[in-house]
N, C-alpha and C positions, 0 to 999 in steps of 0.2 A: 258823751258824755252833755250832746245836745239831748238825746232821748233821756236821759235822767232827770234833765232841769226840767224838762213839758212836761215829767208825771210828778216832780215832788217839788216844783215851783209855789205852790201853797203852802205848802211848811216850810220851805225854805225863805219864805217872803215874813211868815210869820213869825220861826225863831228869830231873824234878822231885828224884828220892831221887838221883841221881845229882851234881847239882848242887849239894845238900844234904852230900853227903858232899867234895864236890871242895871246895866253900869253908871247911866245917868244918878239915880237913886244910892248905889255903892259908894259914888266918891263924894256929893254931895251931903250925904249927912253929916260926913269927919266934918266938911268945911261949915256949915250949920248949927252943926254941934257946938264949935266953939265957936260960935255966933251967941248961943245960946248961952256962955261960957259952963259949958259941959267942963268937967278934968278931962284927962289922957286915961284915966283907968275907967270913967264911965263911958267912953265913947270907946272903949274898948270891949266891956261888957255888951256895949249895944252891938259891936261887931262880931262879937264872939256868938249872939243869941243868932245871927242867920244862918248859920251854920252848926246851930243844935237846929234847928227848927227842918233842916236841910237833910241831917242825918236821920229823925223823926220822921222826916216825912220819902226817906227812900225806906225806911218801913213798914211804915201804916198804908203809903197809898196805892199800893201793886193789891192788896185784901180790897180798898176800895173801889178799886176797877173792876176787880171778880164780882163783885157784890150789884152796881149798880152802871157799871159799862164807863167808855170809854169816853166817849163825848158829854155825860153827866160830870165824871169828875174836871175832864177838861173846864169847860165851862163856869162849874162851880170855882174851882180854886182859880181861873182868870178873875171872877170878880171879886173875889179876894183881894189878890195884888192891887188891882185897878182902887178899890176901897180903901185899901191903907195904904198905900202911894199920895194920895189926897189928905189924909189923916195925921202926919207926920208934924207938918205944920198948925196944924189947929191944934193940938195933945203937945207944946215943947219941952217934956218932962223927960231924961232920958229910963227910968222905970220904965216908963207906958213906951218908949221908944224901942227898948228891951222887948217885950211883950209883942210888939207892929213887927220886931224884925224875925221873932221865931214864925209869927204866922207867913212871915212871905215868903222865907226861907223853905218853912214847910211847902207852901205856894210854889214856889219857883221847882222843887225837887220832883213833886206832883208831875207839873207841867212838863217839863226835860223825860222827866218816865214815858206820858202820854204819848209827847211827838215823837220822840223816838221807835217807840211802839209802832207807829205808822207808818213812818220810815222803813224800818225793817219790813213790815208785811207790803208794802208797797215794792219794794227790791227785788230781783230779784239774786240768784246766785250769779251770775256773771254782772250785775251794776251794782253789788252790794258795795263794793269798793271805792265806787267813785262815788255814790248816793254817800258816803258816810262822809268822802275828801269834802264832798261840797257841804254837809253840814256844819262839821267842823272850819271851813274857811266860811260861810256866812257867822257862827257863833264870836269868831276874830272879829272880822268888819264891823260884826254889831258895837264891842265892845268898841273897839276903839273909835266908831262912828260919837257911844256917847260920850267920849270925851270933850268932843269939839262940840257937841250941844249942851257941853258944861257952863262953857261961854254964852250962851244966849239971851241971859237974865241975869239980876240979880240973887245971889244964892241964898241972901235976905227976905229975897221977897217968896211972894205961893206961886211962879210961875214955873220954876223948874220943878216943881210937883207935881203940877198940873199935865206937861208936859209928858213925863215917863207915862203916866197914866191913861193919857189918852192914844197914846202908842200902844200900851199892854192892850187897853180895848180893842182895838183894832186891830193890833195882832191876830187873834182869834179868828177874825171873817173869814180871811181866806181858807183858814183850817177847816173850820164846821162847816163853811158852806161847799166844800170840791164835795165830789161825789167819790173819793176813795174811801172802799169797805171800813168800815172800823175790825179792828186785829182780835184776833185772839191773845188772851193773857193767861198764860200757863202758869202752873205751881212748880218750883225747883227746886229739888231737894239742896237742902244745906251741907255745908262745907264748915267742920268746926277750926276753929283758929288755929288749935293745935294744930290739923294737920292741914291747914293751908302753911301753916308756918315749917312746918317739916317738910312741906313739897316747897318753897321757896322764904327762907331766913332773910334774904335780903329787899324782896317784894314787900313782905311784912312791915318789916323795918323803915324801907324808903319809901314807903304811902304814908306810912307815920309819921316820919319827918316832911316830909313833900305839903302833906295834909299842910300843917305848923305853915311851912315858907310861902304856900300860894295866900293862906287865907289873912298871914301878915301883909303882902305885896296887894294881893285884890280889895283886902277891905282895911287896910290901916296903911296905908300912901298918900290918901288925902288928910290923915292927922295927922301923920311925918309935917308932909307939907306946910300943912297952917302952925305946927310948931316952929317949922325954917321958917316963916314967914315969907314963903311963899304964896304969889299971887295966885288968883283962880286962874287964870292962862297958863302961869307954868305948872301949876299942880296938874292940871289936865292933858299936857303937852309930855309929862314926865311919867305919867300913868298910862296915855296913849304909848310912848315909845315902850314901857315893857311887852306892849301885845304887838307890837309891830315887831317885834326882836324874836319873841316866840311865832311870829308866822314868817319871818326871811329865813329863822335858822331853822324851823321843822326840817325842811328835805334832806339840807347837807348833813345832819347830825341822824334823822334815818338810814341815810346812803349807808354812811359808816358803821352804823350800827348792825348794817344785815350786812357786815365784811369782817366782823373782828369779837373778840370776848366780850359781850357787851357791858359784861361786870367793870371790866379797862375803860369803856367809857363813862360808864357812871363816876367811877373814882375819878377820873380825868375831869369831868364837867365841875364834878363837885370839888375839888384843888381851887379850880383854876373860880368856881364862885364865892369861895372861901377868899383867896385871897385879893379877889375885885373888893369884897365886903371891907375887908382890913384895908386896903388901901384908900377906901372911899373913905369913912373914920378915919385915919391918919393924915388926910390930906386934902380933907374937906375940897372936893373941888366947885369951880365956879358953873353956873346953873347947865352952863353949855358939857359940861364935863360931866353933870347929872344925867345929863340926857345918854352920853352914852355909858355911863351905868346901867342906865335901866334899860338900853337896849340891848345889852351883853345878859343883864337879869334875866328879863324875859326870853331873850333867846336860849338862856339856859335854864330855867325852871317848866318849862312847858314840855320841852323833850325829854326831859327826865321824865318828867311822869310818865309820857311812853312808852320810854325806854325799860321802866321797872313793868311794867304791864307785859310788855314785849318780852322778857327776858323770864317773869314767872309762868307766861304761857309754854314757853319750850319746855314745861318738864308735867306741863297739863296733859291728860286725853280730852279729847272732845265733852265725854261725859260730865268735864268737873266744870268747864267753861262758867256757865253759869252761876254756877254756886260759890264759882272763886272769884269770880268779877263784881258778885256781891261784898264776899268777906273783904277783900282787896280795900272796896272805898267803903264800908263802915270804918277800918284803921284810919283811913283818910280822912275821913268825918270825923275822927277821933282824934287825928294828928289838929285837924281846921279850927276847931273849938275852942282849944288850948294856945294857939297861935296869938289871935288878938290880944289874948287878955296877959299872955309873957310878953309879951311886944310893949303894949300898953304898960304895965309895971316897968320896965326896961326905961321907958321912955320916961316915967314920972319923974323917974331917978338921976338918969343921966342924960336927959334933953334928946334933942332930937336923933343926934346917930347911936340911940340904942334899937333904932329900928335897923339900921346894918349889920349892929353887932348879933342881935339875936338870930339876924339870916344866916348870918359868917356861922357862927355855931352851929345851929344847925348842918350847915355846910358840910364843917367840917365833923362833925359826927360822925354823917351819910360818908365823906372822902372815909375815916378810919373803918366802920363799918364794912364797907364794899372790898377794902383790903384787906381786912382779916376775909370775911370770906372766901378772897380769893386762895386763900390757902386750908380751905378746909374741906374745897370740892372740886374736880375739877369740871372746865366748862365744855356744854356737850359743843361737838362738834359744828362750824360752822353750814355746814350741809343741811344739817338735821335740825335747825333752828326756822321756826317761821318769820316771816316777812313784818318789818318794822312797820306800822301804822298810826298816824297821830290822831290823837282824843285830848281832848279839852280837860282839866281838871273840874270843869261845870257840866262835866257830861253824865249820868246815869249809869246804873247797872248794866243797863239797857245799849247804851252806843259802847261801854267798856265790853259787852261779852260780844256784839257786832264785830270789832274788831280783832277778837281772839278769835271768832271762829275765820277771820279771812285770813288773818295768818297761818292759821293751822293748812287753811287750804293753800295758800300758797306754797307752805312748806312738803304737803302731802304730792 
C-alpha cells in the first residue's frame, strides 16, 4: 500500500480536494436556494441538472480526450468548475443555477474520467486493487470533510462559494505538475441495452433504481433538512453520517457478498432500507435518531451499488466489461436525473417526510424485483464468482471497469 501511495499521492490528494469542493456546493445550494426563496420543485430541477450534465459528460468527454488529450481536457474542465462555483451567488436565479449545474455536472464527469484513467495507467496488475481502494477511500473522506466545511461561514454570504472554488483550483496543481505520463484512451465497443438486460436484468433495473436513490440522498438531503427546519450544522451532520455509514459497512457487506448468493444480500438490504424509511416516516425520530437513520441508509446504499456491479460482473466475459460498465452507468445516470425531480414533487405535496417515502418506495421496488429474479435464474456457484470491490456511485465507467477486471482476476 505504501508503494501505491508513493506513486499516486498527487492524484489522490487532488481527488480529495475535488470531492471536498463538490460536496460543499452540493449541500450548500439546497440551503442557499431556500434562503433565496426557491421552491422545493425549483431546487429539485437544479439538483437534477447536475446529474443530467454528468450523464452528458460521460458520453462526450471520452471523445474530447481522444481529440485534444487528457491534460487539456482536465485543465479546461477544472477551470469551468472553479468559475461556476463563484457565479452561483452572483446570479441567484433558479433557471441560471440549473444551467450552471449542467455545466458543473458535465465538468465533474470529465474530471473523474480523466483522473481515473490516470490512476488505471499508473497502477500495475498487482497494485490496481489497492489503488482503487485508496481512490474510493479519499473520495468518501473528501465528501465527509466537505460537510464539516459547510459550517465555516454563513450560507447567505459568498465565502462558502469561494472556498470550494479555491479548493478545486488547488486540486489540479498536484495532478498536472506530476511527472506521471498521460494514459492512452481507447475506444471500446458498445453493448446494447437489450444485450445488457439479457445478461443481467437485476443489474440494469437495480442500477436505475439506485441511481434515483443516490441522487435523492446526495442532492436533496439539504433541501429536506431546510424543510424540516434543521440548522446548517444539523444538516451537515446528517449528510456526513450518510457517507460515514457507507464507509463503515462496505467491508462487512462485501465480505458477506463473497460467501453467498448476492441477490439474497441485495434483497435483504433493500428490505431493511425500506422498513427503515417506513419507520422514519411513522415515528418521526428526534435528531439523534435521524443520525442513526443516515448511518444505516448510507451504509446500505453505497454497498448495494457495488453489489449490483459485482453481481453483473459474474455473468460477463472480460471482453464485455468496459462496454457493460458504460451501459450500467448510463442507466444509473437516467435514474439519477429522475430521483431529485420525483423527490421534490413528493416533498412539495407531502412535506419533508416525502424524502424518506420516495427512497423507501424505491427500495421496496428493488426488493420485489430481486426476489422475483431469484425465481427466474439459478445463482452462479460462489466459487465461480468474482470478488466484491467497493466503488462509489460518483465514479466513472473507468473506475467501474477497473473494479470489474479486478473481480474477474480474483475469480480466475
